[in-house]
N, C-alpha and C positions, 0 to 999 in steps of 0.2 A: 570750858565752853559750857554754857549751861545745859540742863539735860544730858550731858555726855558722863558717863563716868569718869573720873580722874586719870585712869588707866589708859583710855582712848586718847585723851586729851594730851595726856604726856607722850604717847608713843607718836603722836601726829607730829607735835612740836619738835621731838627728837628727829624724826624721819625728815621734815623741813629743814632742821638744823644740818644735817647731814649732806641734805641736797644742794642745801646754799655753800657749804664748805666746798663739796664737790665741784661745783660750777666756778667758785672761785680759784681753786685748785688749775682747775682746766685754762680758764682764762691767763692765769700766771705762768703756766706751763707754755700756753701759747706765744704770750709775750717775750718768755723765755728764749722760745725755739725761733722765732722773728729776729731778735734781735743777734742771736749766734749766727743764724743764715745770713744778716746783714753785715755783721762782721767778718763770716768766712768771705763774702764776696769782695771786701773791701782788701783783705789779706789776699787773696788771688789776683786782684787789680795791682795790688802792689808787688807781688811776686813778679806778674806779666811784665810790668814795667822796668823793674831790675834785671830781667832776662833779657828785655830788649835791648837796655844799656850796654850789658856786656856783651851782647852780641855786634852791638856796633862797636863798642870799643875794641873786638876782639877783629873785626872787619877790617879797621883802620891800622891797627897793628899789622895784621897780615901783609895788608896793601904797602904800607911804609916798609917792609922789610923785603917784599917783591921790588918795589920800586927803589930801594937801597941796591938790592943785588944786581937788578936788571938795567939800571941806568949810571953809566961810567962817568965820570967826568967830562968827558969830550961829547957825549951824548947830551949830557943834561946842560952844556954849553951851549950847543947846537939849537936844544930846545928852545933855550931862552933867547936865542938871537932870532929864531923863526917866530917867536910870539912878538917880538919887538917890531919886527918888520909887519906883523898884521895889524899891532896897533898903530 
């Protein structure tokens, strides 16, 4: 810059360059963190959905086993007959 010694202008340029690089690095870091948080949120959602499905599968399997054990053929036939009468 006119009237300033070369050392002062050079130092100012270096300072501005470093500050611009820091600002760019901060912005990039914030983008990376935001993307990571979004990805983590999606993974948590997927994991919860898988867990819900597994719990449902286990509940159905458990109920099936209970029904097989507690409903003998005669009770099953009686239940079907009762349902037919209701319809």
